N, C-alpha and C positions, 0 to 999 in steps of 0.2 A: 492450769493456764500455761505453765512452762512446757508441758507435753504437747499441748495444742499448738503452741508457737513453733516448737521443733518440727511438728508434723507439717505445718504450713511452709516452713523453710524447705523441707524435703520435697514437698509438692511443687513449689516454685522452681527448685533445681531440676526436677523431672520434666517440668514443662519447658524449661529453657534448654535443657540438654540436647534434645533431638536436633534442634536447629543449629546449635553451636557445634555439634560433632558431626552432623550429616555432611557427607562429601558427595561430589558428583560421581555418577556411575563410571567405573573404569571403561576405557575405550576398548571395544571388542573388534573382531575382524570386520564387522559390518561398517565400522566408521572409516575404513580405508576405501576411498573411491577408486573405481576401476575405469579408466578412460580408454575408449576404443581408438586404435591406431588407424583411423580412416583417412589420414592425410598422407598415407604412404606414397612416396614419389614414384615416378617412372624410373625403373632401375635399368642400368646398362649392364648386361651380363658380362662378367669378367672372363676374358679369354686367357688361356695359358698355353705355354709351349708343350706340345705333346711329344713324348719320347718316341724315337723312331729308330729302325734298324740302320738308317743311313746317317745317324749322328756321327759316327767316326769319319765318314766322308765329309760331312759339314764342317767338322773340326779341322780336318786337313785343309779344306778350302780356305777357312778363316785364317789359318796360320800362313798359308801361301799369300793371301791378300795382305796380311800384316807385314810380311816380308817385302812385298811389292810396294806397299804404301806405308812408309814408316813416319811420315810427317804428321804432326798433330793437326787439330782443326785450324784451318787458315783464317783466323779472325780478321786480319787486315784485308786479305783478299776478298772475303765475304762482305765486309763492311763497304769496301769500295764498289763491289759488284751490285750491292743492294741500293746504295745511296747514289752512286754516280757510275753507271756501267761503262761510260766512255773513258773513264780514267783507268780502267783495268788494262794492264800491259800483258802482252802475250808471254813475255819472259816470266812473269809472276806465275801464270798458269802452268807453264812448262816446268818451272822449278818445283811447284807443288806436285804436279802430275808426272814427275820424272820417271817413276816406276812404270806408269802406264805408257809413257812415251817410248821407253825401251821395249816394252811389250808390243807396242804398235810397230816399231821398227822391225822386230822379229817377225811379226805377222806380215808386214809388207814384204820383207825378204822372202818369207815362205810363199806368199802369194805370187811373187815374180819367179822365184827360183824353181819351184816345183813344176809349174807349167812349162817353163823353158827346158827343164830337164826332160820333161815328157816329150816335148817336140824333138829334142835331140835324140831321145831314145827311138822315137818313130823314124827319124831320118836314118839312124844307124841300122834299125831293123829293116828298113827298105833296102839298105845296102848289104843286108845279111851279115852284119858285123856284131849285132847284139841279139842275145836270145837264140843263137844258132845251136850248132852241135859241138861236142868236144872233139878235138882233133886227134887225140890219142888216148888209149886206155892205159891207166897206171894203177898200181896196186892201192894207192892212197885214195882213189876215187870213191870207193865204198864208204870209207870213213868220212870223207868230205861230204858225200851225199847225205849220210845220216845226220851229220851235224847241221846241214842246211835244213833238212826236214824238221829237226827238233827246234831250231831257231824260228822257222816260219810258223810252226805249230804254237810255240810259246807266244810269239807276237800276235798271232790270230786270237789266241785265248785272251790276251790282255785287251785286244781290241773288242772282243766279244763282251767281256765284263764291262768295259767302258761304255760301249754302245747300249748295253742293257741298262746301266745306271743312267745314261743320258735319256733313254726312253722313259724310264720310271720317273726321273726328276722332271722331265718335260711334262709328263702327264700330271704330275703333282702340282706343278706351277699352274697348269691349265685349270685343275680342279680348285685351286685356292684363289686364283686371281679374280675370278668372276664374283664369288661371294665377298672376297676381300675388298674389291673396288666398290661393290654394291653396299658394303658396310659403311663406307665413308659418308654418303649423303644420309643413309639411315641413321647413323650415329649422330650426325649434325642435327638432323630433324628431331631425334629423341632428346638431345640436349636442349634444343630450342623449346620443345614441348615441355621439358622439365622446368625450364625457367619460366615459361608462360604459365605453368601451373602453380607458381609460388603464391599468387594472391588467393587462388582456390584453396591451397594448403593452409594458408593463414586463416582463411574463413572457416575451414573445417575445424581448426584448433579452437577458434572462438566459439563455434557452434557446440563444442563439447561442454559449454556452460550448462547445457541441458542436464548433464549428469548431476552436478551439485544442486541445480534448481529442483529437479525431481526429488532428490533426497531430502532437501530442506522442506519442500512442500509436503512430502510424506511425513516428516517429523512434525511439521506444524499441525497436520491433521490429528496427531495424537498428543499434542502438547497439553491442551486444556485438561483432558481426562487424566493425563499423567500427573499434572500438577495437583488436581483434585485428589487423586488416589494417594499421592505422596503426603498431602496434608492430612488426609484421613488416616493413613497408616501411622504417621508419626505422632498424632494426637489422640488416637483411639484408646491407648492404654489409660491415660489420665482421665479422659472423658468417660470411658466406660466405668472406671473405678469410682468416679464421682457419682455417676448414675446408680451404680450398685450400692454405694453408701447411702444415697438418698432413698433407694428402695428399701434398704434395711431399716432406716429410721421410720419410714412410713409403716412398714410391717410391725415394728416395735410399738408404734402408736396404737395401731389396731389391736395388737395382742394385749397391750397393757390395759386398754379399755375393757377388753373381755375379762381379763383376770381381776381387775378391780371390781367389776360387777360381780364376779364369782365370790371374791372375798367379802364384799359387803352383804350380799344375799346369804351366803353360807353362815357368816357370823350371826346374822339375825336369826336364821333358821335354827342354829345350834342353841342360841340363847332361849328361843321359844320352846325348843324341845326339852331343854333342861328344866325350864319352869314347869312344863307339863309332866316331866318324869319325876320331879321331886316328891310330890304327895303320894304318888303310887309306890315309889320306892320306900318311903317312910312307913307307909301302911304295911307293905310286904315285909319290911324289917321287923315291925312289931309282932306280926303274926308268926313269923319264923322263930323269933326269940322266945315268944310265949310257948310255942310248941316244944322247943328244945328244953325249956325250963320245966316242963311237965315231968313229975316223978315217974310216970308210967313209961316215959321215953327212955329206952335202954341205950346206954353208951352215947348219949346225945351231947354230953358236955364238951367233947372234942370239937364239935362244929359250932358251939355257942359263940366263941370269940369271933369267928369269921362272920357269923350272922349279925353280931352286934356292930361290926365295922362296915356294914352295908350302907354306904352313904354316896352322895353325888361327888364326882371328881372335878374335871375342868369347868371353869366358869367363863364363858365367852362374852359375858357382859363386861368383863374387865379389859378386853383387847381394845386398842385404839381404833377409832372410827376412820374409814376412808371416804366418808361422805363428802368431805371438803374437797378431796382430790377429784372425786367424780363430778362434783359441781363445777370445778375449774375446767374439766375436760368435757363438760356438757356440750353437745353439738359438734364435737370433733369426730373425724376430720371434715372441715368445711370444703376442702378442695379434693379433686379426684387425682390422687397421686399417681395411680396407674396410667391415666390418660396423659398426665403431665410428663411422666417418664417416657411414655411411648412417643409423644410429640418431640421431646428433646432428642431422643435417640433417632427418630426419623429425620429431624433437621440436620443432625450431625452426619448421618449416613448419606444425606443428599448433597454433601459438599462436592463430590465429583461431578454430579449433574449441574450444580450451581456454577462450578468452574467452567464447564463447557459453555454455559449460557453467557457468563460474564465475559469470557475471552473470545467469543465469536467475532466481535467487531474488530478487535486488534489483530486477530489471525487473518481476517479478510484484508485488512490494511497491509499486513506483512506480505501476503501473497501478491498484492498489487505492487508493493515495493520491490519484490523479486523480479517482476516484469520490467520495472524501470531499471533495475540493476542490469538486466540482460541487455538493455539498450545502451547502458554505459559501457558494458563489456564490448559491445560491437565497435566502440570507438578505437579499440586496440587494432582491429583489422583495418579500420578506415585510415588510421594514422600510421600504420606500419610502413617504413620507408623502403623496404627491400625491392618492391617492384620498380622504383625509380632507378635502382642500380642494375637491375636485370634487363631492362629494356634495351640499353645500348649493346649488351652482350648478345641478346636475342637477335638484334639487327645484324651484328657482326657474324653470327652463326648462319643467319639466313643468306647473307651475302656470300659467305664462304661456301655454303651449300650450292647456291646458284652458279658460282664461278667454277666449282669443282666438276660439275657435270660434263662440260665439253672435254676437259682434260681426261677425265675418267673414260669417256667414250673413245678418245684417241688411244689411250693406254690399252684399252680392251681390244681395239682394232689392231694395234701393233702386236699385242700378245697373240692374236689369232694368226697373223702372218708368221710370227716366230714359231708358233707351234706347227704350222703347216710346213715351213721350211725345215725345221728340226726333224719332223717326222719323215719327210722325203729324204733328207740327207742321211738320217740314221738307217733308212731302208736301203739306200745305196751302199752304206758301209756294210750292212748285213749281206747285200748282194756280193760285195767284194769278198767278204768272209766266205760266202758260199762258193765262189769261184776258187778261192784258195783251198778250201777243204776238199772240194771235188777234184781239183787239179792234183793235190797231193795224193788223194785216194787212188785215182786212176793211174797216176804216174807210178806209184809204188806197186800197184797191182801189175802194171805192164812190165816193170823191171823183174818182178818175180816170175813172170811167164817167159821172159826173153832168155834164150839159152846163150846166144852170142851177142855181145854188146853192140856189134855193128849191124845186127839185124833190125829191120824195121818192125815196130810193134805199134798197132793202131791205138791201143789203149794208153800207152805211154805218150804217144803223140797228142792224143786228146787231152791228157792231163796237162801237158805243157801249154797247150792252147788255152785251157781254162785259166791257168796261172797268168798268162799274158793278158787275157780279158780282164782279170782282176787288176792287173797293173795298169792297163789302159783306163779303167774306171777310176782308179786312184789318181792318176795324173789328170784326168778330165775334171773331177769334182773337188779336188783338194783345195783349190783356191776359193770355191764357194764355202767349203767347210771352215776354212780359216777366217773368212770374212764374217760368217755367222758367229764363230767362236769369239772373235774380237769385238763384234758389236754387242753381243750379250755380256761379254766380259767387261767392257767399258761401262755399260749401264749398271750391271749388278755389282761390279767391284766398287764403283764410286758410291752406290747406295750403302754397301757394307762399311766401307772405310770412312766415308764422309758423313753418313747419316747414322747408321745403326751403332757403330762403335762409339760415336760421340753421344748418341742418345742414351746408351747404357751407362756410360760414365758421367752423364748429365752435363757434358761440356756444352751441349746445345743450349740448355737452360741458362748456363752462365753467359753464353754469347748473347742470348736474348735479353738477359737482365742488365747487361752492360749498356749504359746510356750512349746513344749515338750509333749503335750498331745497326739498328733497324730504321728505315725511313719513316716519316710521320704517318704515311698511309698504312704501315704495318705495325704501328705502336700498339702492342697488345695490352699494355697497362691502361691506355686510354680506351681501347675498344672493349676490354673486359671490365672497365670501370673500377680498376684496382686503385689502391692508395698510391700516392706518388712515392712514398717511402717503401713500398712493397716490391717484391721481385717474384718472378715466375717460379723460381726454384722453391722459395719458402711457401708460396701459395700451393704449389704442387704437393709438397710434403704435408702441409696442413690438410689439404683435400684428401690425400691418400689415407691419412690417419682418421678420417671420418668427420672432420670439422665441417661446420655449416658455413654458409655464406656470411652469416652474421659475424662470426669470428674472423673469417678470412678478410672481409671488407672492413672490419673494425667499426661496425655501425654504431657501437655504443658511444663513439665520439660525437656523433651527430644526433643520436636519438637515445634518450635515457629510458630504456625499457623498464628498469627497476622502478622509476618514478611512476610509470604508467601502470605498474602491477602492484602498487602498494594496497594492502588489504583495506585500510580505512577509507580509501577513495570510493570503494564499492559497498562498504558495510556500515558506514557512519549512520545513515538514516535508519537502516534496519536495526542497528544496535540501540539507537536513541528511542525508537518506538517501544522496543522491549524494555528498556530501562525506565521509561516513563510510565509503564503500565502498573496499575494497582487496582485491586478489587476487594470489597469486604466479603470474605469467604468463611469467617469463623464466628459469626454472630449466632450463637446457639443459646437459647433460654432453657436452662435446666430446672429452675425452681421459680415459680411465680410468687407474687407477694402474699397471696392467701395461703399458699403452702408454707412459705417461710413463717407466717404468723402462726399457723398450726403447730409447727415444730417449736417455735419460741414458747407458745402457750403450754405445750407438752413439757418443755424443760422447766417452766415456772409453776407447774401444777402442784408441786409439793410431793410428788410421788417418792422422791428420795428422802423426804422428811418423816415419813411414817415409820413408827418403831416396830419393825417386823420381828424383833426378838421377843416381844410380848406374845405375839402370835405363836412363835415357836415354843415358848415356855408353856403356854397353855396346851398346845397340841401334844406336848410330851406327857401331860396328865391323861389318865384314862377317863372315860365318861363316868364310870362308877368305880369307887375306890376298891371294892371287892369284886373279884371275878364272878359274875353270875353263873357262867357254866361250871366253874369249880364248885361253887356252893350247891348248885343243883345236883351235881354228881355225888357230893357228900350226902345230901338228903336221900338220894336214891340208894346209896349204900346203907344208910341207917335203916331205911325202910325194910330192907331184907333181914335186918337183925331183930326186928320187933316181934314180940309175942302177942302184943295187943294189936288186934286187927284195926281198931279205930285209930290208934296212933300211927300205925303203918299207913293207913289210908290217907290220913292228913299229911304225913310226910311226902307221900307220892303226889298229892295235890299241890303242895307248896313247891315241889321240884318242877312240876309241869308249869306252874305259874312263873317261876324264875326263867325257865326256858322260853316261855312265851314272851316275857319282857325282853330277854336278850335278843330274840329273833325279830321281834316287831319294833322295838324302840331303840335299843342300844346299838344294834348293828347299823341301823339307818343313820344314827348319829356318827358312828365311826366312819361310815362312807363319806359323810359330809366333811368330817375332819380330814380324811385323805384328800378329798377334792380341794379343801381349803389349803392343805399343805403344798400341793402342786402350785397353786396360784401364788401363795406367799413366797415359795422358793424362787419362782420366776421373777416376781416383782422385787424381791430382795437383791437378786443378782443384777437386775437391770438398774436398780436405784443407785448402785455403787458408782456406775460410770455414765449415768444418764446425762448429766450436765455436760460432761466432756464430749460425749459422742454427738450430742445435738449441736454443740458449738462447733465441733470439728466438721460435721456435715454441712452446716451453714457456711462455715468459712471455706470449705472445699468447693462447694458449688459456686460461691461468690467469686473465689479466686479463679476457678476454671472459666466461668463466664467472662470475667474481666480480662484474662490473659489469652483466651482462645483467639480473639481477633488479631491481636498483635503477633502471637505465635504463628497463626496461619499466614499473616502478611509476611513474616520473616521467612517462612518456608517457601512461600510464593516467590519472594525475591531470590531466594537461594536457587530454587528450581529454574527460574528464568535465567539466572546467571549461569547455571550449568548448561542450560539449553543454548544460551548465547555463545558460550565458549565452544560448545560442540559444533554449532553451525559456522562459527568463524573458522574453525579448523577445516571445514569443507571448503570455504572460500579460499583459505590459505593453500590447501592442497591443490585446488584448481589453478590458482594464480602461479604457484610454484611450478606446476606441470606446464602451464602455458609458457613461462619464462624458459624452462629447460627445453621444451619442444621447439619453440621459435629459434632458440640459439643453436640447437644441435641437430634436430631432425628435419624441420621444415626447411626446404631449400638447401639441402646438403650438397656440398660441392664435390662429394665423392664420385658421382657419375662423371665429372669432368676429368678427374685423375684416372678413373677407370677407362674412359674413352682414350686418353693419351696412352695408357698402358696397352690397351687393345690395339691401337694403331701401330705401336712398336711390335707387338706380337704378330699382327697380320703382315706388316711390311717386312720385318726382319726375319722372324722365325718361320712364317708360313709361305712367304713369297721369295724373299731374297735368298734364303738358304737353299731351297731346291733350285732356284734360278742359277745361282753361282755353281751349285753342284752339276747343273746341266752343262754349262759351258766348260767346266773343268773336265767332265767326263768326255764331252765331245772333242775337247782339245787333246785329250790323251789319245782318242781314236785317230785324230788328224795327224798328230806327230808320230804315232806308231805306224802310220801308213808308210812312212819313209823306209824304216827297216823292212816292213812287209814287202815293199816294192823291190828292194835290193835282194832280199832272200828269194823272192819269187822268180826274179830274172835269172839269178844264179842257178836256181833249181831246175828251170826249164831245160837247161843243157843236159842235165843228167837223165832226163826222161826221153831224150832223143837218141838215135843210134850214133855210135862213135864212128868218125870217118876213118881213122887209121888205128888198127888194133896193134898195140905194142905189147910184146910178151915181157 
C-alpha cells in the first residue's frame, strides 16, 4: 500500500509538472514585423556648392566686397523699410551703403572723365598735337620704345585674362540663372505637394495595420491545432504509460487463466497417470526381484537392491487445488480490453482534431474582432491634427509661388539683357585687344625694316593707326562698360553682402525671429503655423536635423498621441475573448466499469493464496524412485554374463519391459511435470505482486482519467496565454512603429530646411558668385583700358618717321 501511494504521488507530480514548467516558445526572427516604407515623402534633392577652378577669383571678389561693405545687417533700416517705407531716410541708406556710394562716385567720375578725355584727344589729334611723330631722334628712344611695348603688352595680357574670366563667368551666370529661377516655383510646388501629402502619408501608416492583421490571422489559423498538439504532446507520456499498464494487466489476466487451466489439468493428469502406473510398476518390481533372486542368475545380487527400490515417486494428489481460483475467474474477461485500449488511445490521439472543432467558433469571432480593430485603428488617421497645421503653410507656399512668377520672369528678362550687353562689350574689348596686338606687331615689324628713322614705312604707319583705332574704341565704349560694371556690381554686391553673408552666419534668421521686424503680412510664424514661442532659427535647425513637423510644431501639447496608441485600447476585446474561452479537451475513458470489475475480480480470485511451494516440492521428486533406464541397462549387462540361456532371455525381456515403461509412461509424465513447472513458475512470480499491480493499474487509470481534463484545461489556458502575449507583441510593435513614424518620418520638415539651403546654394554659390566675378573681371578690363590708352598713344609716335634726326 505504501509503494502504491508513493507511485500515485509520483504520477500526480508527473501530470502536473508539464503545465507548471512549460513556458512559451521563445521569440524567433519571424515574430518581428517588417513594415513597408510606403509613406515616403516627396524629397527635395539637396544641392551643394561644386568646387571650381574660379574659386580663387570668387574668394578675391568676396574679400573686396567685405572691404567695400563692412557694416553688419542693418536691422533698424530693414525694420523701417518693411513696416513703414515712408519713414526711411536717405541718409540712413547712404550711411549703410557708403562703400557703394564711393564706388558710384568713382564710376560716375570714370563715366564723365574718360569720354571727356577722349574728346580732348580727338581735338588734339585734329590739331596734330597728339599721336603725331617724334620731333628728334635720341639714343634713349629705343629703350623707351621697348618699355612702352612691354607695358602695353602686359596691360593687354591683363585685359585678355580679365575679359576671358568675364566671358566665362557671364556664360556661367546664364547657365545657372535659368534653372535657378525655375527651381523657385518648382521647390515651392514640391513643398506644397509635400505638405498636401501629409494626410495620405498618415493614411499609409495606418494602412500598415494589414501587416499585424495578416500575421495574427495566420497565427489564428494554426492556434487550435497547436493547442491540441501541445496538450497531446505534454500528456501523452502519462496517458500512454497508463494504457500500457492496463494492457499489461489484461495480458496477465489472460495468461494467468491459461496457466491456471494448465496447472489444474496437468495435476489431474499426473494423479491419474500415477494411479495407472502404480500396479504395473509393482508387478514389474516383483518379477525383476524374483528373477534376480534366482540361484541360476549369475552375479545378479548387485542389481537386487535397485530392483527392490523400484517404487512410485511424486504424488500430485497432495498438491493444492486451483479449482477455487478457476471458479472465481470463470467467464473472465467479460470486457474486450483490446478494444477498450484502442478506443482510449484513439480518443486521446483525437485531441488535436477535437481542439480544432471546439475552437472554430472563437477563432471566427477573433477574426471578426480583428476587422473591428482595424476600424478603430483608422480613427488614428481620422483624428490626426497635422493637416490642420499644414493647410495655412500650404496656402502661404501657394501664394508665394504665384507672386514669385512675375518677378522671376523680370529677373530672367534682365539677365538676358545683361548677357547680351556683357557679350557685346566683351567682344568690343577683344576688338580693342586685337587692335593693340596688331598695331604692336605691325609697328615692331616696320621698325625692324626701316633703315633710317626719318624714312616713311607703311607697316609702321599701319601699326600706329591700329593702335589709335583701339584707343578710339576704348574712349567710345568705356562709359558703357563702367555703367554695366556698376549696375551689376550694385546688384551682385548687395546680394552678397546684404543677403548671402548674413544668410551664412544666420543673421537673417535672427532678424526674422525678432518680434516686430516683419510686418503682419510677412509674419512667418503665423503663416507657417509655428508656435508663438518658437523661432525660425530653432525651427530650421530642428528641420535640418531631420525632425518631423510633429516635433517642430509640438503637437503633443494639443494632441496626446500616446493616449491614442495605447495597446489596451485596441486589444481589450481580443484579449477578453481569448481569456474567456474554455473547452473540454481531456475527457478520455481508459477503463470502463466492466473492465475495472474484471481486474478487481482477478485481484480477489485468490491466485496469490495458492501454495505454489507444494507444487515445487513435488516436482523436485522423480516419477519413479529408481531410474528405469539405469535398471534396464543393469539387466542388459547381466544378460551378457549369464551361461543359462533361459535366465538370460528373461533378463533381456525384463530390460525391454522397463524401457517400454520408461518410454511410454514415465516420459509422458515427466513432460507433464515440465509443463506444470512452467505454469507454476509464472503463477508464483505473478502472485507475489498481483494485488499491488492491479491496485496500481486501477489507481493509475482512475487518476489519469480524473486529472486529464483539468491538466488539458491548464495547458489550454497556458497556450492561449502564450498566444495572447505573442499577438499583443504584434499590436505593440505596430503601435510603437506608428508612433515613431508619425513623429519622425511622416511630414518630415527636412525638405523645408533643404529648400532653404538649396536657395542659398543657388542664389549665392551658383548665381551671385559668378555674377560678382563677372563685374569684377569686366571692371578690371575697364580700368586697365586707361593705361592701355596711354601706352598706345605714346607708342604710336615711335612707329612713325622722326621729323628731325639728331646725332
